[in-house]
NULUMNU-544361 format. One record per residue (C-alpha): chain; z, y, x; residue in three letters; residue number from 1. Coordinates in nm, 3 decimals, always signed. Each point is the difference from the previous one (the first is absolute). Example, Ala and Ser with C-alpha at 12.3 -4.5 7.8 and 13.67 -1.06 7.14 Angstrom:
BEGIN
{"A",{+0.780,-0.450,+1.230},"ALA",1},
{"A",{-0.066,+0.344,+0.137},"SER",2},
This chain:
BEGIN
{"A",{+9.536,+16.647,+7.628},"UNK",1},
{"A",{+0.309,+0.185,+0.111},"UNK",2},
{"A",{+0.257,+0.013,+0.275},"UNK",3},
{"A",{-0.260,-0.078,+0.265},"UNK",4},
{"A",{-0.111,-0.336,-0.148},"UNK",5},
{"A",{-0.375,-0.019,+0.032},"UNK",6},
{"A",{-0.101,-0.365,+0.028},"UNK",7},
{"A",{-0.266,-0.079,-0.259},"UNK",8},
{"A",{-0.285,-0.225,+0.106},"UNK",9},
{"A",{-0.193,+0.008,-0.325},"UNK",10},
{"A",{-0.219,+0.302,+0.088},"UNK",11},
{"A",{-0.320,-0.025,+0.196},"UNK",12},
{"A",{+0.134,+0.231,+0.267},"UNK",13},
{"A",{+0.328,-0.189,+0.023},"UNK",14},
{"A",{-0.132,-0.262,+0.240},"UNK",15},
{"A",{+0.179,+0.006,+0.333},"UNK",16},
{"A",{+0.333,+0.118,-0.139},"UNK",17},
{"A",{+0.319,-0.148,+0.140},"UNK",18},
{"A",{+0.344,+0.027,-0.164},"UNK",19},
{"A",{+0.268,+0.191,+0.181},"UNK",20},
{"A",{+0.291,-0.173,-0.174},"UNK",21},
{"A",{+0.286,+0.166,-0.182},"UNK",22},
{"A",{-0.086,+0.361,-0.091},"UNK",23},
{"A",{+0.365,+0.090,-0.039},"UNK",24},
{"A",{+0.030,+0.000,+0.377},"UNK",25},
{"A",{-0.217,+0.312,+0.026},"UNK",26},
{"A",{-0.267,-0.177,+0.207},"UNK",27},
{"A",{-0.351,+0.135,-0.035},"UNK",28},
{"A",{-0.264,-0.239,-0.133},"UNK",29},
{"A",{-0.195,-0.195,+0.255},"UNK",30},
{"A",{-0.373,+0.033,-0.058},"UNK",31},
{"A",{-0.294,-0.109,+0.210},"UNK",32},
{"A",{-0.180,+0.233,+0.236},"UNK",33},
{"A",{-0.317,-0.025,-0.213},"UNK",34},
{"A",{+0.192,+0.099,-0.312},"UNK",35},
{"A",{+0.145,+0.305,+0.173},"UNK",36},
{"A",{-0.344,+0.111,+0.115},"UNK",37},
{"A",{-0.129,-0.022,-0.358},"UNK",38},
{"A",{+0.299,+0.194,-0.133},"UNK",39},
{"A",{-0.037,+0.273,+0.264},"UNK",40},
{"A",{-0.375,+0.024,-0.070},"UNK",41},
{"A",{+0.067,+0.040,-0.373},"UNK",42},
{"A",{+0.252,+0.276,+0.072},"UNK",43},
{"A",{-0.259,+0.169,+0.220},"UNK",44},
{"A",{-0.246,-0.004,-0.290},"UNK",45},
{"A",{+0.255,+0.193,-0.205},"UNK",46},
{"A",{+0.100,-0.274,-0.239},"UNK",47},
{"A",{+0.340,+0.036,-0.161},"UNK",48},
{"A",{+0.297,-0.197,+0.129},"UNK",49},
{"A",{+0.064,-0.150,-0.343},"UNK",50},
{"A",{-0.362,-0.115,-0.032},"UNK",51},
{"A",{+0.005,-0.157,+0.346},"UNK",52},
{"A",{+0.328,-0.175,-0.077},"UNK",53},
{"A",{-0.144,-0.146,-0.322},"UNK",54},
{"A",{-0.327,-0.102,+0.167},"UNK",55},
{"A",{+0.165,-0.182,+0.287},"UNK",56},
{"A",{+0.307,-0.127,-0.182},"UNK",57},
{"A",{+0.237,+0.204,+0.215},"UNK",58},
{"A",{+0.299,+0.218,-0.068},"UNK",59},
{"A",{-0.056,+0.376,+0.015},"UNK",60},
{"A",{+0.269,+0.032,+0.266},"UNK",61},
{"A",{-0.194,-0.240,+0.223},"UNK",62},
{"A",{-0.322,+0.195,-0.048},"UNK",63},
{"A",{+0.183,+0.326,+0.074},"UNK",64},
{"A",{+0.150,-0.146,+0.320},"UNK",65},
{"A",{-0.340,-0.105,+0.135},"UNK",66},
{"A",{-0.143,+0.337,-0.104},"UNK",67},
{"A",{+0.255,+0.171,+0.227},"UNK",68},
{"A",{-0.069,-0.236,+0.290},"UNK",69},
{"A",{-0.377,+0.022,-0.035},"UNK",70},
{"A",{-0.068,-0.334,+0.171},"UNK",71},
{"A",{+0.133,-0.353,+0.034},"UNK",72},
{"A",{+0.316,-0.037,+0.208},"UNK",73},
{"A",{+0.142,-0.342,+0.086},"UNK",74},
{"A",{+0.362,-0.057,-0.094},"UNK",75},
{"A",{+0.240,+0.018,+0.291},"UNK",76},
{"A",{+0.266,-0.265,-0.040},"UNK",77},
{"A",{+0.346,+0.075,+0.126},"UNK",78},
{"A",{+0.179,-0.267,+0.200},"UNK",79},
{"A",{+0.275,-0.175,-0.197},"UNK",80},
{"A",{+0.349,+0.080,+0.117},"UNK",81},
{"A",{+0.259,-0.270,+0.059},"UNK",82},
{"A",{+0.375,+0.025,+0.043},"UNK",83},
{"A",{-0.048,-0.219,+0.306},"UNK",84},
{"A",{-0.228,+0.246,+0.182},"UNK",85},
{"A",{+0.281,+0.182,+0.190},"UNK",86},
{"A",{+0.120,-0.335,+0.137},"UNK",87},
{"A",{-0.335,-0.170,+0.064},"UNK",88},
{"A",{-0.013,+0.070,+0.375},"UNK",89},
{"A",{+0.352,-0.140,+0.046},"UNK",90},
{"A",{-0.089,-0.300,-0.217},"UNK",91},
{"A",{-0.301,-0.090,+0.215},"UNK",92},
{"A",{+0.214,+0.007,+0.317},"UNK",93},
{"A",{+0.300,-0.179,-0.152},"UNK",94},
{"A",{-0.177,-0.277,-0.194},"UNK",95},
{"A",{-0.091,-0.220,+0.302},"UNK",96},
{"A",{+0.358,+0.022,+0.129},"UNK",97},
{"A",{+0.137,-0.163,-0.317},"UNK",98},
{"A",{-0.287,-0.250,-0.028},"UNK",99},
{"A",{-0.146,+0.194,-0.295},"UNK",100},
{"A",{+0.299,-0.079,-0.220},"UNK",101},
{"A",{-0.046,+0.230,-0.299},"UNK",102},
{"A",{+0.357,-0.046,-0.123},"UNK",103},
{"A",{+0.146,+0.119,+0.331},"UNK",104},
{"A",{-0.243,+0.291,+0.016},"UNK",105},
{"A",{+0.082,+0.109,-0.355},"UNK",106},
{"A",{+0.372,-0.007,+0.079},"UNK",107},
{"A",{-0.046,+0.212,+0.313},"UNK",108},
{"A",{-0.235,+0.241,-0.177},"UNK",109},
{"A",{+0.253,+0.049,-0.279},"UNK",110},
{"A",{+0.261,+0.095,+0.258},"UNK",111},
{"A",{-0.242,+0.269,+0.123},"UNK",112},
{"A",{-0.043,+0.153,-0.345},"UNK",113},
{"A",{-0.291,-0.202,-0.138},"UNK",114},
{"A",{+0.025,-0.027,-0.380},"UNK",115},
{"A",{-0.285,-0.236,-0.074},"UNK",116},
{"A",{+0.015,-0.364,-0.103},"UNK",117},
{"A",{-0.030,-0.310,+0.217},"UNK",118},
{"A",{-0.340,-0.069,-0.157},"UNK",119},
{"A",{-0.144,+0.312,+0.167},"UNK",120},
{"A",{+0.131,-0.117,+0.336},"UNK",121},
{"A",{-0.143,-0.352,-0.045},"UNK",122},
{"A",{-0.343,+0.141,-0.082},"UNK",123},
{"A",{+0.011,+0.222,+0.307},"UNK",124},
{"A",{+0.115,-0.283,+0.228},"UNK",125},
{"A",{-0.264,-0.249,-0.116},"UNK",126},
{"A",{-0.298,+0.154,+0.188},"UNK",127},
{"A",{+0.218,+0.061,+0.305},"UNK",128},
{"A",{+0.092,-0.367,+0.014},"UNK",129},
{"A",{-0.359,-0.112,-0.054},"UNK",130},
{"A",{-0.132,+0.218,+0.281},"UNK",131},
{"A",{+0.279,-0.095,+0.242},"UNK",132},
{"A",{-0.024,-0.379,-0.043},"UNK",133},
{"A",{-0.345,-0.123,+0.107},"UNK",134},
{"A",{-0.139,-0.304,-0.176},"UNK",135},
{"A",{+0.005,-0.308,+0.225},"UNK",136},
{"A",{-0.334,-0.106,+0.135},"UNK",137},
{"A",{-0.144,-0.325,-0.130},"UNK",138},
{"A",{-0.204,-0.227,+0.225},"UNK",139},
{"A",{-0.260,-0.210,-0.179},"UNK",140},
{"A",{+0.060,-0.370,+0.062},"UNK",141},
{"A",{-0.297,-0.232,-0.026},"UNK",142},
{"A",{+0.020,-0.379,-0.004},"UNK",143},
{"A",{-0.248,-0.266,+0.095},"UNK",144},
{"A",{-0.172,-0.251,-0.229},"UNK",145},
{"A",{+0.246,-0.216,-0.190},"UNK",146},
{"A",{+0.306,+0.161,+0.153},"UNK",147},
{"A",{+0.151,+0.195,-0.287},"UNK",148},
{"A",{-0.006,+0.070,-0.372},"UNK",149},
{"A",{+0.208,+0.257,-0.188},"UNK",150},
{"A",{+0.134,-0.033,-0.354},"UNK",151},
{"A",{+0.158,+0.242,-0.244},"UNK",152},
{"A",{+0.048,+0.076,-0.368},"UNK",153},
{"A",{-0.091,+0.320,-0.181},"UNK",154},
{"A",{+0.062,+0.103,-0.359},"UNK",155},
{"A",{-0.273,+0.143,-0.220},"UNK",156},
{"A",{-0.030,+0.058,-0.374},"UNK",157},
{"A",{-0.291,-0.166,-0.177},"UNK",158},
{"A",{-0.115,+0.001,-0.361},"UNK",159},
{"A",{+0.039,-0.355,-0.133},"UNK",160},
{"A",{-0.135,-0.025,-0.356},"UNK",161},
{"A",{+0.161,+0.308,-0.164},"UNK",162},
{"A",{+0.300,+0.041,+0.231},"UNK",163},
{"A",{+0.046,+0.167,+0.337},"UNK",164},
{"A",{+0.190,-0.256,+0.209},"UNK",165},
{"A",{+0.147,+0.004,+0.349},"UNK",166},
{"A",{-0.172,-0.252,+0.227},"UNK",167},
{"A",{+0.116,-0.119,+0.342},"UNK",168},
{"A",{-0.302,-0.044,+0.228},"UNK",169},
{"A",{+0.036,-0.240,+0.295},"UNK",170},
{"A",{-0.241,+0.079,+0.285},"UNK",171},
{"A",{-0.066,-0.192,+0.322},"UNK",172},
{"A",{-0.218,+0.166,+0.266},"UNK",173},
{"A",{-0.128,-0.185,+0.305},"UNK",174},
{"A",{+0.072,+0.211,+0.307},"UNK",175},
{"A",{-0.323,-0.067,+0.187},"UNK",176},
{"A",{-0.272,-0.005,-0.266},"UNK",177},
{"A",{+0.181,+0.223,-0.256},"UNK",178},
{"A",{-0.103,-0.245,-0.271},"UNK",179},
{"A",{+0.249,+0.021,-0.288},"UNK",180},
{"A",{+0.120,-0.203,-0.295},"UNK",181},
{"A",{+0.180,+0.136,-0.309},"UNK",182},
{"A",{+0.175,-0.165,-0.295},"UNK",183},
{"A",{+0.222,+0.138,-0.276},"UNK",184},
{"A",{+0.350,-0.115,-0.099},"UNK",185},
{"A",{+0.249,+0.133,-0.254},"UNK",186},
{"A",{+0.283,+0.007,+0.258},"UNK",187},
{"A",{+0.070,-0.024,+0.373},"UNK",188},
{"A",{+0.218,-0.311,+0.017},"UNK",189},
{"A",{-0.003,-0.240,+0.292},"UNK",190},
{"A",{-0.213,-0.237,-0.207},"UNK",191},
{"A",{-0.257,+0.279,-0.041},"UNK",192},
{"A",{-0.002,+0.080,+0.372},"UNK",193},
{"A",{-0.054,-0.368,+0.083},"UNK",194},
{"A",{-0.268,-0.043,-0.267},"UNK",195},
{"A",{-0.183,+0.309,+0.127},"UNK",196},
{"A",{+0.005,-0.137,+0.356},"UNK",197},
{"A",{-0.131,-0.337,-0.112},"UNK",198},
{"A",{-0.278,+0.140,-0.218},"UNK",199},
{"A",{-0.112,+0.219,+0.291},"UNK",200},
{"A",{+0.003,-0.297,+0.240},"UNK",201},
{"A",{-0.231,-0.196,-0.229},"UNK",202},
{"A",{-0.220,+0.305,-0.058},"UNK",203},
{"A",{-0.050,+0.049,+0.374},"UNK",204},
{"A",{+0.000,-0.372,+0.077},"UNK",205},
{"A",{+0.268,+0.021,+0.267},"UNK",206},
{"A",{+0.317,+0.158,+0.139},"UNK",207},
{"A",{+0.059,+0.254,+0.277},"UNK",208},
{"A",{+0.253,-0.054,+0.279},"UNK",209},
{"A",{+0.230,+0.281,-0.119},"UNK",210},
{"A",{+0.057,+0.165,-0.336},"UNK",211},
{"A",{+0.163,+0.344,-0.011},"UNK",212},
{"A",{+0.216,+0.078,-0.302},"UNK",213},
{"A",{+0.231,+0.284,-0.089},"UNK",214},
{"A",{+0.375,-0.041,-0.047},"UNK",215},
{"A",{-0.015,-0.112,-0.363},"UNK",216},
{"A",{+0.331,-0.159,-0.099},"UNK",217},
{"A",{-0.189,-0.293,-0.149},"UNK",218},
{"A",{-0.088,-0.115,+0.353},"UNK",219},
{"A",{+0.224,+0.181,+0.250},"UNK",220},
{"A",{+0.372,-0.051,-0.049},"UNK",221},
{"A",{+0.102,+0.206,+0.304},"UNK",222},
{"A",{-0.189,+0.203,+0.260},"UNK",223},
{"A",{+0.188,+0.142,+0.296},"UNK",224},
{"A",{-0.109,+0.103,+0.346},"UNK",225},
{"A",{+0.101,-0.342,+0.130},"UNK",226},
{"A",{-0.094,-0.246,-0.275},"UNK",227},
{"A",{-0.208,-0.047,-0.316},"UNK",228},
{"A",{+0.148,-0.239,-0.257},"UNK",229},
{"A",{-0.274,-0.141,-0.222},"UNK",230},
{"A",{+0.051,-0.144,-0.344},"UNK",231},
{"A",{+0.011,-0.379,+0.053},"UNK",232},
{"A",{-0.277,-0.059,-0.254},"UNK",233},
{"A",{-0.236,+0.246,+0.168},"UNK",234},
{"A",{+0.084,-0.145,+0.342},"UNK",235},
{"A",{-0.078,-0.348,-0.134},"UNK",236},
{"A",{-0.325,+0.129,-0.154},"UNK",237},
{"A",{-0.103,+0.155,+0.333},"UNK",238},
{"A",{+0.075,-0.325,+0.180},"UNK",239},
{"A",{-0.208,-0.197,-0.249},"UNK",240},
{"A",{-0.308,+0.216,+0.056},"UNK",241},
{"A",{+0.064,+0.052,+0.371},"UNK",242},
{"A",{+0.015,+0.379,+0.026},"UNK",243},
{"A",{+0.265,+0.218,+0.162},"UNK",244},
{"A",{+0.149,+0.263,-0.235},"UNK",245},
{"A",{+0.073,+0.339,+0.152},"UNK",246},
{"A",{+0.181,+0.285,-0.177},"UNK",247},
{"A",{-0.089,+0.358,+0.086},"UNK",248},
{"A",{+0.276,+0.237,+0.106},"UNK",249},
{"A",{+0.194,+0.158,-0.289},"UNK",250},
{"A",{-0.141,+0.335,-0.116},"UNK",251},
{"A",{-0.313,-0.052,+0.212},"UNK",252},
{"A",{-0.273,-0.077,-0.258},"UNK",253},
{"A",{-0.270,+0.100,+0.250},"UNK",254},
{"A",{+0.080,-0.326,+0.184},"UNK",255},
{"A",{-0.203,-0.170,-0.273},"UNK",256},
{"A",{-0.236,+0.289,-0.056},"UNK",257},
{"A",{-0.303,-0.223,-0.053},"UNK",258},
{"A",{+0.137,-0.150,-0.319},"UNK",259},
{"A",{+0.159,+0.331,-0.106},"UNK",260},
{"A",{-0.351,+0.143,-0.001},"UNK",261},
{"A",{-0.123,-0.313,-0.175},"UNK",262},
{"A",{+0.247,+0.038,-0.286},"UNK",263},
{"A",{-0.111,+0.361,-0.053},"UNK",264},
{"A",{-0.364,-0.109,+0.015},"UNK",265},
{"A",{+0.053,-0.262,-0.271},"UNK",266},
{"A",{+0.181,+0.246,-0.226},"UNK",267},
{"A",{-0.252,+0.283,+0.041},"UNK",268},
{"A",{-0.317,-0.209,-0.001},"UNK",269},
{"A",{+0.043,-0.334,-0.175},"UNK",270},
{"A",{+0.241,+0.115,-0.271},"UNK",271},
{"A",{-0.097,+0.363,-0.058},"UNK",272},
{"A",{-0.054,+0.038,-0.376},"UNK",273},
{"A",{+0.001,-0.379,-0.047},"UNK",274},
{"A",{+0.059,-0.150,-0.346},"UNK",275},
{"A",{+0.068,-0.375,-0.016},"UNK",276},
{"A",{+0.071,-0.254,-0.271},"UNK",277},
{"A",{+0.263,-0.212,+0.179},"UNK",278},
{"A",{+0.151,-0.097,+0.334},"UNK",279},
{"A",{-0.274,-0.260,+0.042},"UNK",280},
{"A",{-0.267,+0.263,-0.059},"UNK",281},
{"A",{+0.167,+0.236,+0.249},"UNK",282},
{"A",{+0.026,-0.260,+0.277},"UNK",283},
{"A",{-0.354,-0.121,-0.058},"UNK",284},
{"A",{-0.119,+0.358,+0.047},"UNK",285},
{"A",{+0.209,+0.047,+0.317},"UNK",286},
{"A",{-0.154,-0.312,+0.155},"UNK",287},
{"A",{-0.350,+0.116,-0.097},"UNK",288},
{"A",{+0.071,+0.347,+0.140},"UNK",289},
{"A",{+0.125,-0.142,+0.332},"UNK",290},
{"A",{-0.318,-0.207,+0.044},"UNK",291},
{"A",{-0.267,+0.235,-0.133},"UNK",292},
{"A",{+0.138,+0.341,+0.100},"UNK",293},
{"A",{+0.282,-0.006,+0.255},"UNK",294},
{"A",{-0.157,-0.268,+0.218},"UNK",295},
{"A",{-0.338,+0.178,+0.009},"UNK",296},
{"A",{+0.102,+0.359,+0.072},"UNK",297},
{"A",{-0.016,+0.158,+0.345},"UNK",298},
{"A",{+0.363,+0.031,+0.108},"UNK",299},
{"A",{+0.104,+0.350,+0.102},"UNK",300},
{"A",{+0.184,-0.112,+0.315},"UNK",301},
{"A",{-0.206,-0.288,+0.135},"UNK",302},
{"A",{-0.332,+0.145,-0.129},"UNK",303},
{"A",{-0.101,-0.355,-0.077},"UNK",304},
{"A",{-0.034,-0.206,-0.316},"UNK",305},
{"A",{+0.318,-0.213,-0.042},"UNK",306},
{"A",{-0.182,-0.316,-0.109},"UNK",307},
{"A",{-0.227,+0.020,+0.307},"UNK",308},
{"A",{+0.296,+0.056,+0.230},"UNK",309},
{"A",{+0.178,-0.291,-0.173},"UNK",310},
{"A",{-0.253,-0.240,+0.146},"UNK",311},
{"A",{+0.188,+0.018,+0.331},"UNK",312},
{"A",{+0.351,-0.026,-0.147},"UNK",313},
{"A",{+0.179,-0.296,+0.161},"UNK",314},
{"A",{+0.218,-0.119,-0.287},"UNK",315},
{"A",{+0.199,-0.323,+0.000},"UNK",316},
{"A",{-0.175,-0.220,-0.255},"UNK",317},
{"A",{+0.192,-0.140,-0.295},"UNK",318},
{"A",{-0.155,-0.344,+0.051},"UNK",319},
{"A",{+0.040,-0.091,-0.366},"UNK",320},
{"A",{+0.376,+0.016,+0.003},"UNK",321},
{"A",{+0.153,+0.002,-0.350},"UNK",322},
{"A",{+0.157,+0.309,-0.148},"UNK",323},
{"A",{+0.355,+0.071,+0.112},"UNK",324},
{"A",{+0.256,-0.182,-0.213},"UNK",325},
{"A",{+0.204,+0.306,-0.079},"UNK",326},
{"A",{+0.373,-0.060,+0.017},"UNK",327},
{"A",{+0.287,+0.241,-0.019},"UNK",328},
{"A",{+0.160,-0.023,+0.344},"UNK",329},
{"A",{+0.343,+0.140,+0.079},"UNK",330},
{"A",{+0.280,-0.057,+0.246},"UNK",331},
{"A",{+0.351,-0.119,-0.082},"UNK",332},
{"A",{+0.313,-0.062,+0.204},"UNK",333},
{"A",{+0.167,-0.340,-0.046},"UNK",334},
{"A",{+0.357,+0.033,-0.127},"UNK",335},
{"A",{+0.295,-0.210,+0.126},"UNK",336},
{"A",{-0.050,-0.244,-0.288},"UNK",337},
{"A",{-0.358,-0.066,+0.118},"UNK",338},
{"A",{-0.144,+0.175,-0.306},"UNK",339},
{"A",{-0.256,+0.281,-0.022},"UNK",340},
{"A",{-0.032,+0.233,-0.297},"UNK",341},
{"A",{-0.340,+0.014,-0.172},"UNK",342},
{"A",{-0.057,+0.187,-0.327},"UNK",343},
{"A",{+0.355,-0.034,-0.125},"UNK",344},
{"A",{+0.052,-0.366,+0.089},"UNK",345},
{"A",{+0.113,-0.171,+0.321},"UNK",346},
{"A",{-0.189,-0.276,+0.181},"UNK",347},
{"A",{+0.118,-0.222,+0.285},"UNK",348},
{"A",{-0.142,-0.041,+0.351},"UNK",349},
{"A",{+0.114,-0.230,+0.284},"UNK",350},
{"A",{+0.356,+0.091,+0.098},"UNK",351},
{"A",{-0.090,+0.053,+0.366},"UNK",352},
{"A",{-0.191,+0.316,-0.105},"UNK",353},
{"A",{+0.318,+0.180,-0.109},"UNK",354},
{"A",{-0.006,+0.359,+0.128},"UNK",355},
{"A",{-0.374,+0.002,+0.079},"UNK",356},
{"A",{-0.282,+0.184,-0.176},"UNK",357},
{"A",{-0.257,-0.211,-0.183},"UNK",358},
{"A",{-0.330,+0.087,-0.170},"UNK",359},
{"A",{-0.036,-0.069,-0.372},"UNK",360},
{"A",{-0.347,-0.042,-0.147},"UNK",361},
{"A",{-0.021,+0.023,-0.375},"UNK",362},
{"A",{-0.275,-0.201,-0.169},"UNK",363},
{"A",{-0.093,-0.049,-0.363},"UNK",364},
{"A",{+0.255,-0.272,-0.074},"UNK",365},
{"A",{+0.219,-0.038,+0.308},"UNK",366},
{"A",{+0.141,+0.154,+0.317},"UNK",367},
{"A",{-0.054,-0.117,+0.355},"UNK",368},
{"A",{+0.247,+0.107,+0.267},"UNK",369},
{"A",{-0.105,+0.017,+0.365},"UNK",370},
{"A",{+0.187,+0.032,+0.328},"UNK",371},
{"A",{-0.267,+0.150,+0.219},"UNK",372},
{"A",{-0.314,-0.199,-0.076},"UNK",373},
{"A",{+0.187,-0.314,-0.113},"UNK",374},
{"A",{+0.057,-0.067,-0.370},"UNK",375},
{"A",{+0.368,-0.095,-0.036},"UNK",376},
{"A",{+0.042,-0.005,-0.379},"UNK",377},
{"A",{-0.198,-0.004,-0.324},"UNK",378},
{"A",{+0.155,+0.067,-0.340},"UNK",379},
{"A",{-0.142,+0.018,-0.349},"UNK",380},
{"A",{+0.043,+0.337,-0.164},"UNK",381},
{"A",{+0.311,+0.031,-0.220},"UNK",382},
{"A",{+0.129,+0.266,-0.234},"UNK",383},
{"A",{+0.252,+0.254,+0.118},"UNK",384},
{"A",{+0.363,-0.082,+0.078},"UNK",385},
{"A",{-0.054,-0.358,+0.116},"UNK",386},
{"A",{+0.107,-0.170,+0.322},"UNK",387},
{"A",{-0.244,-0.263,+0.124},"UNK",388},
{"A",{+0.135,-0.223,+0.279},"UNK",389},
{"A",{-0.180,-0.281,+0.178},"UNK",390},
{"A",{+0.263,-0.249,+0.133},"UNK",391},
{"A",{-0.221,-0.076,+0.299},"UNK",392},
{"A",{+0.056,+0.357,+0.119},"UNK",393},
{"A",{+0.372,-0.073,+0.033},"UNK",394},
{"A",{-0.023,-0.336,+0.177},"UNK",395},
{"A",{+0.326,-0.071,+0.184},"UNK",396},
{"A",{+0.181,+0.277,-0.183},"UNK",397},
{"A",{+0.028,-0.149,-0.350},"UNK",398},
{"A",{+0.209,-0.311,-0.095},"UNK",399},
{"A",{-0.210,-0.299,-0.082},"UNK",400},
{"A",{+0.287,-0.158,-0.203},"UNK",401},
{"A",{+0.027,+0.208,-0.316},"UNK",402},
{"A",{+0.314,-0.178,-0.144},"UNK",403},
{"A",{+0.282,+0.239,-0.094},"UNK",404},
{"A",{+0.249,+0.069,+0.278},"UNK",405},
{"A",{+0.362,-0.113,-0.053},"UNK",406},
{"A",{+0.212,+0.293,-0.117},"UNK",407},
{"A",{+0.355,+0.020,+0.142},"UNK",408},
{"A",{+0.270,+0.259,-0.065},"UNK",409},
{"A",{+0.112,+0.225,+0.285},"UNK",410},
{"A",{+0.231,-0.184,+0.236},"UNK",411},
{"A",{+0.155,+0.279,+0.205},"UNK",412},
{"A",{+0.131,+0.261,-0.243},"UNK",413},
{"A",{+0.342,+0.091,+0.153},"UNK",414},
{"A",{+0.150,+0.109,-0.333},"UNK",415},
{"A",{-0.097,-0.327,-0.159},"UNK",416},
{"A",{+0.188,-0.199,+0.271},"UNK",417},
{"A",{+0.327,+0.193,-0.068},"UNK",418},
{"A",{+0.014,-0.121,-0.359},"UNK",419},
{"A",{-0.019,-0.365,+0.095},"UNK",420},
{"A",{-0.057,-0.278,-0.250},"UNK",421},
{"A",{+0.134,+0.061,-0.353},"UNK",422},
{"A",{+0.245,-0.281,-0.109},"UNK",423},
{"A",{-0.064,-0.185,-0.320},"UNK",424},
{"A",{+0.315,-0.064,-0.220},"UNK",425},
{"A",{+0.071,-0.174,-0.326},"UNK",426},
{"A",{+0.049,+0.245,-0.292},"UNK",427},
{"A",{+0.347,-0.158,-0.074},"UNK",428},
{"A",{+0.131,+0.165,+0.314},"UNK",429},
{"A",{-0.073,+0.343,-0.145},"UNK",430},
{"A",{+0.180,-0.094,-0.325},"UNK",431},
{"A",{+0.316,-0.092,+0.195},"UNK",432},
{"A",{-0.003,+0.343,+0.170},"UNK",433},
{"A",{-0.038,+0.170,-0.335},"UNK",434},
{"A",{+0.300,-0.179,-0.160},"UNK",435},
{"A",{+0.223,+0.081,+0.295},"UNK",436},
{"A",{-0.087,+0.369,-0.036},"UNK",437},
{"A",{-0.138,+0.018,+0.348},"UNK",438},
């Protein structure tokens, strides 16, 4: 080898060699301490430099360098220099005053003669910000038997047949016993959220008082400090099963930390390296895993077995109630013509509801419209761009007599009155005027 390149691991003595990188930089080869001792011993025995270099797969220059030194010497690394170093002390004092704004700091540094990029400043500010802003403390919140469950979705990738597919895993974790239920869906629609809830209820045999969800748009239409606006369908679903939905604060996933941990547990344990044939196969395995593995483990927080702790869960029993008749529920405001717009067509409601907000429930073949809890209208589903009016909704406002109204010309046009009535004359009168040359 030449130019200081010495890295050949084919020789017996070459074990323990480590590459030093690009030889054009003039950096001496990095060899192990054992290798150096062997090289120095060979030199002491009077062996030639060329022979030692061939025997150990080194460059002659490397052998000569260690011959001069006579013993192993660790490399002393020089600290990397940065164009920001002259300004670093000022940066550490100034950064908190501008709330660690890297753009402001870069602008002020440039005015002081700094010639580096904004990226250098951002990298320098990042650890300063992290050390100055302490992470908020989190207080563990435990609930009693039957008080709370937490639900969430998580995405994992699973081999289905010969394809790697994205799977949305719904997980419900009971807050007291830490017993969990998991089921897979292709998406995270409101129907999937509701179906996941319902499957979990029947798996556990009951419902908790409160269910904590995140701020998924499928369920939470608006979440402010003062009010949470639920999707009407999810609110109706919650009322049917008798639980109180509760949305965690935005950007506070630790509020539902029990199910957050549960989602990770399902992904890392139940689905790690899993290969399934179909969705049915996947969900059958998830149910088996929940019963035979998750339920029987010793939980890391409670230090108890979830299925044993579940024996004291105080869930509200389902009492054989039928599955929820899923309906698309939405709210509509009644227009001045007593019509509400649904899927491109307009349907009537009683006229006294003009200006109010009604609830529309979409079923397989019709719509029902409710004012509060009272059903005020029911219409069969029609195609788009139709107007469906029930005459009973306009009682007292529509004419019962449908005969055509008498049509009369305007009676008070002032210009018409000036002209008066046009006289009717015999045509012989006009002939007389023509002969007289008038």
